Kinemage of the C-alpha trace (Angstrom):
@kinemage 1
@onewidth
@group {chain A} dominant
@subgroup {mainchain}
@vectorlist {calphas} color= white
{ca met a 1} P 135.553 122.307 66.778
{ca ser a 2} L 139.015 123.242 67.944
{ca ser a 3} L 139.345 125.400 70.998
{ca ile a 4} L 141.014 128.780 70.623
{ca ser a 5} L 144.574 128.960 71.948
{ca asn a 6} L 147.784 130.938 71.542
{ca val a 7} L 149.396 131.099 68.075
{ca val a 8} L 153.172 130.891 68.202
{ca ala a 9} L 155.350 131.556 65.113
{ca phe a 10} L 158.840 132.682 64.205
{ca asp a 11} L 159.427 135.695 61.986
{ca gly a 12} L 161.738 135.839 58.982
{ca ala a 13} L 164.400 138.039 60.601
{ca ala a 14} L 168.118 137.177 60.239
{ca thr a 15} L 167.942 135.994 63.856
{ca pro a 16} L 164.393 134.579 64.065
{ca val a 17} L 162.212 135.794 66.929
{ca ser a 18} L 159.252 133.884 68.375
{ca his a 19} L 155.936 135.749 68.424
{ca thr a 20} L 152.977 134.727 70.580
{ca leu a 21} L 149.557 135.922 69.587
{ca val a 22} L 146.889 135.415 72.279
{ca pro a 23} L 143.179 134.879 71.644
{ca ile a 24} L 141.138 138.037 71.744
{ca ser a 25} L 137.689 136.955 70.579
{ca val a 26} L 135.578 134.410 68.734
{ca ala a 27} L 132.265 135.573 67.276
{ca arg a 28} L 129.549 134.135 65.131
{ca glu a 29} L 128.295 136.481 62.415
{ca gly a 30} L 124.880 135.215 61.476
{ca arg a 31} L 124.324 131.486 61.082
{ca thr a 32} L 127.047 130.799 58.508
{ca lys a 33} L 130.175 132.697 59.567
{ca val a 34} L 132.699 132.370 62.448
{ca val a 35} L 135.425 134.927 63.082
{ca ala a 36} L 138.366 134.503 65.462
{ca glu a 37} L 140.958 137.134 66.365
{ca trp a 38} L 144.409 137.090 68.081
{ca arg a 39} L 146.822 139.849 69.038
{ca glu a 40} L 150.462 139.878 70.226
{ca thr a 41} L 149.922 141.502 73.615
{ca gly a 42} L 153.319 141.043 75.265
{ca leu a 43} L 154.841 144.097 73.552
{ca ala a 44} L 155.592 147.444 75.059
{ca val a 45} L 153.595 149.250 72.374
{ca pro a 46} L 150.001 150.538 72.285
{ca thr a 47} L 147.215 148.119 71.382
{ca ile a 48} L 146.901 149.714 67.917
{ca ala a 49} L 150.548 148.786 67.192
{ca gln a 50} L 150.289 145.095 68.126
{ca pro a 51} L 150.367 142.519 65.356
{ca arg a 52} L 147.030 140.837 64.888
{ca leu a 53} L 145.602 137.729 63.192
{ca arg a 54} L 142.028 137.329 62.043
{ca ile a 55} L 140.562 134.138 60.532
{ca ser a 56} L 137.019 133.478 59.352
{ca leu a 57} L 135.071 130.581 57.934
{ca glu a 58} L 131.861 131.103 56.014
{ca lys a 59} L 129.576 128.677 54.175
{ca tyr a 60} L 127.693 130.044 51.182
{ca lys a 61} L 124.263 128.777 50.154
{ca thr a 62} L 125.945 127.145 47.127
{ca gly a 63} L 127.810 124.719 49.381
{ca val a 64} L 131.145 126.532 48.941
{ca tyr a 65} L 133.225 127.386 52.000
{ca lys a 66} L 135.310 130.551 52.156
{ca ala a 67} L 138.316 130.253 54.475
{ca asp a 68} L 140.080 133.523 55.166
{ca ala a 69} L 143.193 134.448 57.162
{ca thr a 70} L 144.633 137.954 57.571
{ca leu a 71} L 147.818 138.870 59.413
{ca val a 72} L 148.525 142.591 60.071
{ca val a 73} L 151.840 143.862 61.393
{ca pro a 74} L 151.865 147.567 62.250
{ca val a 75} L 155.071 149.607 61.889
{ca met a 76} L 155.720 152.411 64.382
{ca glu a 77} L 157.200 155.808 63.552
{ca ser a 78} L 160.698 156.600 64.782
{ca val a 79} L 160.615 159.588 67.149
{ca ala a 80} L 163.564 161.895 66.780
{ca gly a 81} L 164.151 165.057 68.737
{ca gln a 82} L 161.816 167.406 70.494
{ca asn a 83} L 160.196 170.716 69.772
{ca ala a 84} L 161.360 174.096 71.132
{ca ala a 85} L 159.331 173.572 74.329
{ca gly a 86} L 161.070 170.263 75.021
{ca tyr a 87} L 158.039 168.118 74.125
{ca thr a 88} L 158.546 164.824 72.351
{ca ala a 89} L 155.402 163.383 70.789
{ca ala a 90} L 154.570 159.723 71.336
{ca pro a 91} L 155.175 157.561 68.276
{ca lys a 92} L 152.209 156.562 66.107
{ca val a 93} L 151.615 153.758 63.672
{ca ala a 94} L 153.358 154.791 60.417
{ca his a 95} L 151.789 152.049 58.320
{ca glu a 96} L 150.658 148.422 58.391
{ca met a 97} L 151.886 145.419 56.456
{ca thr a 98} L 149.204 142.878 55.625
{ca glu a 99} L 149.277 139.251 54.475
{ca his a 100} L 145.967 137.889 53.327
{ca leu a 101} L 145.009 134.365 52.233
{ca thr a 102} L 141.566 133.362 51.000
{ca ser a 103} L 140.568 129.902 49.764
{ca tyr a 104} L 137.303 128.592 48.384
{ca tyr a 105} L 136.371 124.927 48.744
{ca his a 106} L 133.258 123.078 47.682
{ca glu a 107} L 131.536 121.051 50.399
{ca arg a 108} L 132.370 117.921 48.359
{ca ser a 109} L 136.156 118.559 48.597
{ca asp a 110} L 138.102 116.344 51.010
{ca val a 111} L 140.798 117.047 53.679
{ca ala a 112} L 143.595 115.529 51.543
{ca gly a 113} L 142.781 117.736 48.575
{ca arg a 114} L 142.467 120.906 50.601
{ca arg a 115} L 145.785 120.146 52.431
{ca leu a 116} L 147.485 119.403 49.098
{ca val a 117} L 146.484 122.723 47.543
{ca arg a 118} L 147.345 124.688 50.728
{ca gln a 119} L 150.801 123.122 51.047
{ca leu a 120} L 151.501 123.422 47.304
{ca gly a 121} L 150.596 127.100 47.459
{ca leu a 122} L 152.795 127.712 50.529
{ca asn a 123} L 155.732 125.945 48.888
{ca ile a 124} L 155.340 127.887 45.649
{ca phe a 125} L 154.900 131.233 47.391
{ca gly a 126} L 157.823 130.462 49.724
{ca gly a 127} L 160.184 129.195 47.021
{ca val a 128} L 160.409 125.759 48.734
{ca thr a 129} L 161.906 123.245 46.294
{ca thr a 130} L 162.482 120.337 48.656
{ca ser a 131} L 160.070 117.914 50.305
{ca val a 132} L 158.619 119.238 53.526
{ca thr a 133} L 156.094 117.748 55.918
{ca pro a 134} L 152.884 119.769 55.863
{ca val a 135} L 151.864 121.408 59.105
{ca thr a 136} L 148.519 119.970 60.118
{ca thr a 137} L 147.799 121.531 63.472
{ca gly a 138} L 147.036 125.071 64.575
{ca pro a 139} L 144.155 127.402 63.812
{ca val a 140} L 145.067 128.238 60.221
{ca pro a 141} L 145.845 124.701 58.941
{ca glu a 142} L 142.650 123.453 60.669
{ca leu a 143} L 140.671 126.289 59.066
{ca phe a 144} L 141.896 125.541 55.506
{ca asp a 145} L 142.276 121.724 55.725
{ca leu a 146} L 139.454 120.675 58.081
{ca leu a 147} L 137.124 123.654 57.547
{ca val a 148} L 137.032 124.078 61.312
{ca ala a 149} L 137.070 127.422 63.088
{ca pro a 150} L 138.017 127.953 66.773
{ca thr a 151} L 135.380 128.086 69.474
């Protein structure tokens, strides 16, 4: 199994910014499910407002694997002004944006097939119409391609 480590990715802003999510936990839920979590901790915001990543791998009794990845990016309120007593409330999380990907693979599927469907989906969803080299390392590609969860 792969060891859990930082996840680094660039956002889609006009001037891309690098985000580093650090490992928070790895847990086994029962005998058939592993869950790993990361959070972007280097921000000057409360823990509840930090972007987080959660991946899980579960094997069903039927021999089918469920690979699941969820990215949540909270959005903070904008604080404007103060009340009559001069108090300004601390900002809260206004809402969260969530990206979720779930795949199901039979235990007889192979790495090449799982990588092909993952990359094809990413290219279709991202509007990529040119040839690109698939990413094969990192916790999410290893989860979906190799059916390996971090330890």
